[in-house]
Structures are given as C-alpha cells and as structure tokens.
C-alpha positions as CSV (number, residue, x, y, z in Angstrom):
1,M,125.3,107.0,61.8
2,S,125.7,109.1,65.0
3,I,129.6,108.8,66.4
4,I,128.8,107.2,68.9
5,G,126.3,103.8,67.0
6,W,129.9,103.6,65.2
7,L,132.6,103.0,68.9
8,I,129.7,101.4,69.5
9,L,129.2,99.5,66.3
10,G,133.6,99.1,65.9
11,L,133.2,97.5,69.0
12,I,130.8,94.6,68.8
13,A,132.6,94.0,65.8
14,G,136.4,94.1,66.0
15,F,135.8,92.0,70.0
16,I,134.2,89.2,68.3
17,A,136.5,89.7,65.2
18,S,138.7,89.0,67.8
19,K,137.8,86.3,69.3
20,I,137.5,84.4,65.6
21,V,140.3,84.7,64.6
22,N,143.1,84.3,67.7
23,A,140.4,84.3,70.5
24,Q,141.6,86.6,73.5
25,G,140.2,90.4,72.2
26,Q,143.1,92.9,71.7
27,G,142.0,95.5,74.0
28,I,138.9,97.9,73.8
29,V,140.2,100.8,72.4
30,L,142.2,98.8,69.8
31,D,138.9,96.0,69.1
32,I,137.3,99.7,68.4
33,V,139.5,100.6,66.0
34,L,140.2,97.9,64.7
35,G,136.3,97.9,64.2
36,I,135.7,101.0,62.5
37,V,139.2,100.0,60.4
38,G,137.3,97.1,59.8
39,A,133.6,97.9,58.9
40,L,134.9,100.2,56.3
41,V,137.1,97.7,54.5
42,G,134.0,95.3,55.2
43,G,131.4,98.0,53.9
44,F,134.5,99.2,50.5
45,I,134.4,95.2,49.9
46,F,130.7,94.7,50.0
47,D,129.9,97.5,47.5
48,A,132.7,96.7,45.1
49,A,130.8,93.3,45.2
50,G,127.5,95.1,44.8
51,G,126.5,93.5,48.4
52,A,125.3,96.2,49.9
53,G,128.1,97.9,52.6
54,V,127.2,99.2,56.2
55,T,123.8,100.8,56.4
56,G,123.2,101.7,60.4
57,F,122.5,99.8,63.1
58,N,121.8,96.7,62.2
59,L,122.4,92.9,62.6
60,W,123.5,93.4,58.4
61,S,126.1,96.4,59.1
62,L,127.4,94.1,62.0
63,L,128.1,91.3,59.8
64,V,129.6,93.3,57.3
65,A,132.0,94.9,60.1
66,I,132.7,91.2,61.7
67,I,133.6,89.9,58.3
68,G,135.9,93.2,57.4
69,S,137.5,93.4,60.2
70,I,138.5,89.9,60.7
71,I,140.4,91.0,57.3
72,V,142.1,93.3,59.3
73,L,143.2,92.0,62.0
74,I,144.3,88.5,59.5
75,L,146.6,91.9,57.3
76,Y,147.8,93.6,61.6
77,H,148.9,90.0,63.0
78,A,150.6,89.6,58.6
79,L,152.2,92.0,59.0
80,T,153.5,92.3,63.5
81,G,154.6,88.8,63.0
82,R,151.5,87.0,65.3
83,R,151.0,84.4,65.6
84,A,146.5,84.4,63.6
85,F,143.8,81.1,64.1
C-alpha cells in the first residue's frame, strides 16, 4: 500500500476510533498518527492471533486499523491521564 493509502486509512481509522473512545477527534495530525500506529498494532495483534492483518486499502484493513487505534487511544489516555469513554 502506498504512503497516501496509509495516510488515508490512518486518518479514517484514527478519526473513527477517536469518536468511539472519547466522542471527539484528537486533531487531524494526531488522528493520522494514532490511526497509522493503530493499524500497525491491529495488524500485529491479528497476525499473532492467526488472522489476517492489514491487507490493503479495504474494509477488513479499516476494521483492523480501527480496533488497533482504539487500543492505542486507550493506552494514550491512560498514559496522559485524560479520561477515555
């Protein structure tokens, strides 16, 4: 997947995860970063569990990235002392 694809997938996943975790976005740059990191975390978790991780720019990869982004956001809020949910 190209850099543009990763940025778009990261933005979408980070934004959706931010809305799920704390009902407001973190800002476009932080949403992209958390989404890309979340995609990597989600891909690693799904690969370790025997499933398919991020496979390209598709709905499955978006779901994996959102789940990973939620995990990253919860850890981010725990480390910064901000309230999640």
